[in-house]
C-alpha positions, -999 to +999 in steps of 0.1 A: -527+767-367-512+792-392-480+797-411-465+818-383-439+797-363-441+798-325-411+780-310-412+762-276-398+728-257-505+687-291-668+586-376-657+580-417-629+565-437-591+561-436-572+573-465-536+570-477-520+593-502-489+582-520-468+597-548-440+577-563-405+590-562-373+580-579-339+575-562-307+590-575-303+563-601-338+569-614-353+537-599-385+538-579-380+532-542-398+503-525-408+527-496-434+554-501-418+588-504-410+608-473-423+626-453-448+601-438-479+614-420-510+599-404-540+621-398-573+616-380-595+645-390-623+644-365-654+666-361-637+688-334-600+680-333-575+668-359-547+645-348-515+644-369-487+618-365-454+624-381-428+596-386-392+610-383-367+585-397-337+580-375-320+550-391-290+553-415-312+553-446-314+590-450-307+592-487-342+608-493-331+639-473-302+646-497-327+650-525-345+681-513-340+710-488-377+711-484-378+677-467-351+688-443-371+720-435-403+702-428-385+678-405-368+706-387-399+726-383-420+698-369-394+684-345-379+716-332-412+732-322-440+722-299-464+750-309-475+759-344-492+792-348-520+799-323-536+765-321-513+737-332-496+717-304-471+689-303-477+665-274-440+659-268-447+638-237-463+612-260-433+609-284-423+574-292-387+565-301-372+536-320-404+527-337-403+502-366-427+510-395-422+490-427-384+486-429-376+519-413-368+529-377-378+563-364-396+586-340-434+592-339-444+628-331-479+636-321-495+669-331-531+682-327-551+712-338-588+722-340-604+709-372-619+744-376-583+755-384-579+732-414-577+761-438-548+775-418-532+741-417-533+738-454-519+772-458-490+762-435-484+730-454-482+750-486-458+775-472-435+747-461-434+733-497-457+703-494-474+710-527-441+708-546-427+675-533-435+638-532-450+628-498-471+602-481-501+612-461-527+589-445-559+602-430-590+590-412-622+606-399-651+624-416-628+653-424-609+631-449-641+633-470-650+669-461-616+683-469-607+660-498-610+687-525-592+713-504-562+689-500-561+684-537-564+721-546-542+735-519-513+710-516-519+687-546-527+656-526-554+632-538-569+611-510-577+573-513-601+558-487-596+531-462-616+522-430-614+543-399-623+518-372-598+493-386-572+520-382-582+528-346-580+491-335-547+487-353-533+518-337-543+506-302-526+472-307-495+488-322-489+515-295-497+492-266-472+467-279-445+494-281-452+512-249-452+490-217-468+518-196-496+526-222-525+512-202-535+524-167-564+526-143-573+547-112-574+534-076-597+551-051-611+575-078-636+591-054-609+605-030-582+628-043-558+620-015-553+582-019-562+583-056-534+569-077-528+562-114-516+526-118-501+509-148-521+479-161-506+449-180-526+449-213-504+423-230-532+398-231-562+421-236-589+401-254-617+404-253-623+441-244-648+468-250-632+499-267-652+531-260-640+557-284-651+592-272-646+618-298-672+643-310-696+614-307-690+579-292-685+545-307-683+512-287-665+483-302-662+447-290-626+436-298-621+398-297-586+395-313-561+413-335-581+432-361-612+413-350-639+436-337-675+447-342-693+480-334-721+472-310-735+507-304-727+544-298-742+577-288-743+612-303-737+626-268-699+629-267-670+653-265-685+676-291-717+678-271-699+687-240-679+715-257-709+728-276-731+730-245-704+746-224-698+772-251-735+779-251-740+779-213-708+795-201-694+815-230-661+796-231-645+789-265-621+760-261-621+725-246-593+734-222-613+764-209-644+742-205-624+717-185-609+744-163-643+758-155-657+723-147-627+717-124-638+746-102-675+739-104-701+720-083-727+701-102-749+696-071-762+731-075-774+722-110-784+686-108-812+671-087-798+643-064-815+613-048-814+631-015-832+661-030-861+637-037-860+613-008-843+634+019-814+609+020-804+575+006-830+554-013-823+523+008-846+498-010-824+500-042-792+509-025-790+543-041-768+568-022-782+603-015-754+620-035-763+601-067-776+622-096-813+615-101-819+642-127-792+660-146-799+698-146-830+690-125-825+721-103-826+745-132-864+745-134-863+769-104-859+806-112-840+812-079-815+784-087-810+798-123-803+833-109-776+821-085-759+794-106-723+799-116-708+791-150-683+768-133-712+748-119-729+746-153-697+733-169-693+707-142-729+695-145-725+693-183-693+672-179-710+649-153-741+645-175-721+635-206-697+613-187-724+595-167-744+588-199-713+573-216-705+552-186-740+538-183-741+527-219-706+512-217-715+492-186-746+478-203-726+468-234-700+451-212-726+432-193-744+421-224-712+410-241-698+394-209-667+415-210-648+426-179-623+451-195-636+484-207-610+506-224-619+543-228-600+563-255-604+595-274-595+631-269-624+638-247-602+624-220-573+647-227-566+669-196-598+655-182-591+635-151-626+644-138-643+621-164-617+594-160-623+592-123-661+594-128-660+565-152-637+545-129-661+550-100-692+542-121-677+510-136-666+497-102-697+507-082-725+496-106-707+463-115-699+456-078-663+454-087-666+430-117-657+457-144-625+477-146-623+510-164-590+512-183-574+542-201-546+546-226-519+574-226-522+582-263-559+589-259-571+600-294-541+593-316-548+557-324-566+563-357-538+585-370-512+559-360-533+531-375-535+550-408-497+553-409-494+515-404-515+510-436-486+521-457-481+496-485 
């Protein structure tokens, strides 16, 4: 993301930044000053949510041309520089936040581009006006001084996991088709994406897959506890793919994996037993050892980078699925909800998780997914406005 405009039709505290502003009569408004933003600054990706007011209360725009320019820039473009993207398909209209009605816009960019983001914000006049910015994620700590120095914003800390759960509950309540699952995930022909009624969700296990993974048992509104997690998450997948294949972006890694075959990299049950392991009902095509074929020089010499990317994706996904299933069984929970930007443009992992949950639980567990993937923390922050 940089200050150049490209036009076209996308664990850790939560922090809220507010500056007071006066209305035309000199009185302080009850609402925090516009514009309103929520940010989730993750280890790999930053998610930004912008609230665009659409109600009749637009007096704040008459105060400054800068506010109008920011609104126009964010809503009339879907690409910002070389790395910022607005996920227009996720846009939510007629959303109520505090006493305002508006549209939520969802924007993402690599956290490594934070310096360019701050430069862009400064070029649009953010440092010279009153504004309200909420943020979550480790980057809210890491970049705190830069926000203060570059755009004159001082950050105040809240809790990240609170914001994530709040964001899930809010978005699902405002989007009837938010939750879904996959039928026949092992077969592309009959496989279908089906909406799931999540109106009465509790209890459920939330598996938040970002750079790492956190698993939360949610028993009611704002009632949750973190039960476990793993350091092997989306950041691990991207890092290993960059190392093994020479790719440089998550999208490129997923494209490679989509054209790869992990069976030339992984050692399967049939490679050890010559077929199925009948005693324990283990099918021959089950992975017995991730990357287990790579101890052979001949295999290493012939392996393709696409196969390495696919094996990496399968390894990370299977590990997450295994831990999630054990957590669900231990907690006696039947609904497992997978969220996080690791699942963006990643139907491979969604289908793998769906297959694993159903197979190993003998149909008692259902893998569920949410359309807004990794934006829940950013939305939850925005809802923390006081």
